[in-house]
N, C-alpha and C positions, 0 to 999 in steps of 0.2 A: 412350362419352362419360361423363365424371364428372358426376353430378347436382349441381345447385347449389340454393341456398335458394329461388330463384324456381320451380324445378321442384317442390320440395316444396310451396310455397304454392299452385301451380296444381293439383296433384293433391288437396290437402286442401281446396281451395276457400276459402282464407283469404289474408290479406295476408302479405307477408314479415315485417312487424313482429310479427304474431301468431305466426308460426313461431318467431321469436327468443324471444318471451316464453314461448311454450309449452315450448320446449326448456330455458329457464331455470327452468321450473316455477313461474312467477309466479302469485300468487293472483288476479290480474286476469283470468286465462284459465280458463274452465270446464274441469272434468275431461273432459267429452265432447270439447271442442275439442282438449285436450292429447292425448287418445287418438287422435283423427283425425290430428293432425300427426305423432305418433310412428309411426303405422302407415304414413303416406305416406313418412316418412324411412326406415323399415325396408324398404319395397318398392323404394325407389330406391337403397338402400345409400348414403344421404347421410351424409357425415362432416363435422361442423362444423369450421371453421377453429380453429387453436389459440386465437385470440382469443375465438371464440365459446364454446369449451369452458371457457375461463377464466371468462368472464362467467357461464356457466351454474353455475359453482361460487361465484359471488358475488364474484369478484375479477378484476383485470386480469391480463394476461400480461406485464406490464412489471416489470423489476427496475431499480432506480436505483443509480447509483454516484456518490458525492459525493467529490470530491478537491480538494486545495488548488491544484494546478497541473498541468494535463494536459500541459503542455510538458515536464515532468520525465519522463525515460524510465522511471523507476521506476513512476510512476502509469500511464503508457501501457501498461506490461506487466501491471500489476494489472488494468487495464481489459480487456485482451485475454484474460487468463485467465478473468475473470468472464463475459465475453461468450461465449467458447467453451463454457463449462460450461452457461450459461443456454440456449444454442442447442440443446444436446443434449436439454434438457427442453422445447423449443419455447417458450421465453421470449425476449423481446427486452429490450434494455438502453437506458436513458436515462442519459447521462453528463453531469455538470455540474461545472464548475470554479469555485472561488471566487476564484482568482487571488490567494490569500493575503490576501484582504480580509475581515475578520470581519463587516463590515456586509453585504457582498454574500452572505456565507455565510448570514446570518440570513434574508435575502430569499429565497434559493434554497430553504432548508429550509422556509420557509412555503409556497412554491409546491408542495413535495412532499407537503404534508399534506392534500391534497384528495381522497385516496383513489384516485388514478389509478395508484399503484404497488402491486404486490403485496408488495414488500419493498425494503429499502434497505440498501446497504453504504456505509459512510462512513469517510473519513479527514478529520479536521477541524482547523482552526486555532483555532476559537472556544473560549474558556475562561471567558467572562463568564456570569453567572447567568442572564441572559435566554436566551442560546443554549442553555445546558445544559438549562434547563427546556423549551425548544422541542424539542430533540432527544429528551429523555426522553418527551415527549408524542407522538412520532411514531407514527402508526397503522400497525399491521402489523409483521411481523418486521424486526428491526434487527440488523445485524452490523457490528462495528467492524473496521477494517483498520489495522494498523501501530501505532496508539496509541489510548488511551482517555481521553476528557475526564473530568475529575473528577466523580464522582457518577453516571455513566451505567452502568447494569447491563445489559449485552448481551454476547453472545459476541464475543471479540476474536481475530483472526488476526494473529499477530506472529512475529517471530524472536527468538532468544535474544540480544538486544542486549548485555546485560552480559557474558555468557560469551564471545561472539566478540570483543568489544572488548578484554576482558582478555587473551585469547590473542594478539590482533594487536599490542597495545602491548608485550606480553611479547616478541614477536619483535624489535621495534625495540630494546628494552632489551638483549636478548641480543646484538644486533649491536654493542653498545657505546655506544649513545646514552644520555646521561644528562640531556639537555635536550630532552625531547619536549613539544611544545605541542599544545593542542587548541582548534580553533575549534568551539565547541559551539552547539547550537540554543537556542531560548527556554527559560528555566528552568521554565516551566509545561508543557512537552512531556514526557510521561513517557518518550518515546524518548530525549530529550536527557539526562534524569536517569539512565536506565539505562546509556547509553553513557558518561556521565561517571563513573558508579560503577565500571564496568569499567576505565576509564582509571586511576582512583585505586587500584583493587585491584592493578593490574599494577605500579604504583609501589611499593605496599606489599609485594608479593611480592618485589620486587628490593631491598627495604630502602633505598629512596631517598626523599628529601623532594621534595615537589612545590610549587614556587613558585607563588603565586596568579597572578602576572602572566603565566604561561604558559597560562592558560585564558581564552578570550574567549567570553563568553556572548551568546546572543540573536541569532545570525546565520543568515539564510536567503538563498538565491539567490546568483547570481554577484556582485552588488554587495556583499552582506554578506561573502562570502568574500574579495573583493578588499580591502575596508576592514580586515578583521580581520588578514589576512596582512601588510598594510603596517604595522599596529601591532606585530605580532610581530617583523617584520624590524628595527624601530627599537629593539628591546631590546638591552641590552648586559649580558651576552653574549646574542646571539640564539639561538633554538633550533636544534638540528641536525636536527630532524625535526618534522613537523607532521601531525596527524591531523585530518581534516575531517568535520564532522557528516553531510554528505551529498554527492552527486555534483555538484550545481550549486555548492555552496560551494567544492568542490575546483576547479572550473573557474575561479572568481574568484581563488582562491588561486594557482593556476598562472599566471594572467595577471600577478599582482603579482610573483611570483618572476621571471618572464621580464623584466618591465619593470625590475626591480632589477639585472638582469644577472647573476643567480646561476645556478649550474649544479646540475641535479638528476642524481644524488644527491650529487655531490661536496661541494657547499656546504650542501645541505639535502635531506633525504629527505621524501617526500610519500606519504601514505596516505589513501584515501577510504573513507567508508562509503557503499555502493551503487555497483555497477559501472556502466559505460556502454560502449556499443559502440565509442566513440572512444578509450577509455583504452588498449587494447592497440595502438592505431595511432599515438599520438604518440611522440616520442622524447625521453627514454626512456618506455616504457610505464608507465602509472600503476598502482601496487598498489592493491587495493581489497578491501573486505569485500563479498561478493556475497550479497545477499538473494534468495531465490527468489520474485521479484515475481509472475511468471506463476502459480506454484502458489498464492501467497497469494490472488490473484483467483479462481482456480478453487475454492479452499477456501471463500472467502466466499460464492460462489454456491451451493456445495453445502450450506452451513449454512442459507442462506435457503430453499432448496428443501426441506430436511428440516423446517424450521420450518413451511413452508407445508403440508407433509404431516401436520402435527400433532405432531411430536416436540417435547418440552419438556425444559427443564433442560440444554440443551446448554452445555458449558463452552468455555473458551478453547482455541485450537489454537496450539501453539508449533512452528514449523518451524525446521529447522537452517539456519544460514548458514555460509559458508566464507570464508576469507581467501585471496586470490590474490596471491602475491608476484611482482612484475614488476621492471623495471629502475629504478623510482623509489625503491627502498629498498636501502640499502647501508650498511656501517659508516661512521662519520663520517670525512670526508676521503678516502674511497675514490675512485679514478679512475673515470670512466665506463666501464661494461662493456656493450657492445652486447648486447641481448637477442635471441637467435635467435627465429624465429617460434613455436617450441614451448618457449620458455625459461621461461614462467611456471610456478609450482607452487602447488597448492592446499593450504592448511593447514586441517584440520578445526577446527570451533569448540570441540571438546572438548579442545584442546591442554592447557589448564589447568583444573584442577578448579574447580567452582563449586557453589553451593547450588541452582541452578535444576534443575528436573526435565528428563528427556530429552524430546526433541520428541515431540509426539503430543497426543491429546485429553486434557485434564485432567479 
């Protein structure tokens, strides 16, 4: 039978609270009592729980994950990766979503600053000075995932946004598209800036001009994608292909295309940043840039655990992404071509040269 804390307390002749304080090595317990408790624990082969061991080191065994929208499959996969890596180290996870609301984000962050978390991994929407100051004042290890708020110095786990976007848009231009539009995210998101930079570089590589009206800024979620796509479809001439900032924006854009009675890819090609499990299942299957969301979560947890073990000076980690070409991309005016179950193909993010460093720890 495995000994518990009550068995140790009974053998040592003290309370369970004293056992806990003694194993934490608290000053309120005399050296003689500590020795008695430790001897009782040794004789009984008592092993404290993961939580108790963490408390004895002066910290909790909880890691936090802060995301804008847990319903987004990308963040759900990040959460799964972080949770799995944390469990290997006997840590538990607390996950909170701001639902893309900066005010809610500030309140959640405040609640995380009471010392209950050993470390925090965060993807944020907040960009105002109050939020940045609060995030910078976070106690304990902090790791950023996907993007970095301005002014925050912490390790960041991200993908090569600019490089993979440059290569993906290059694929569309190589197919003969000269009017490729982009539904971009908020201008103050560094991910939106990086993807837009890659978009512009691909146009430059092809020696083409890029009309400003083919770029729609500041859109998130299905509603944002739906609204922006309707604006693009009203242009004359309208784009022959559209690149969407993320997966949920793509879902909204797809809805607008369907409602307009247009055919994919004959009338318009569609490309998403961030894959979804449903994208290969629609007709035609949706092409996407696939970020390794699960690995990003595992990596964030690994960085937090290394920081908790005392490592300092950890830098950013850049993971490779890949483009998956499916039936939603074709040359302008091409007739629908049913995609067989194994008809997608992956294109490495290194298709076109860029100035970013190879994936790995910087």
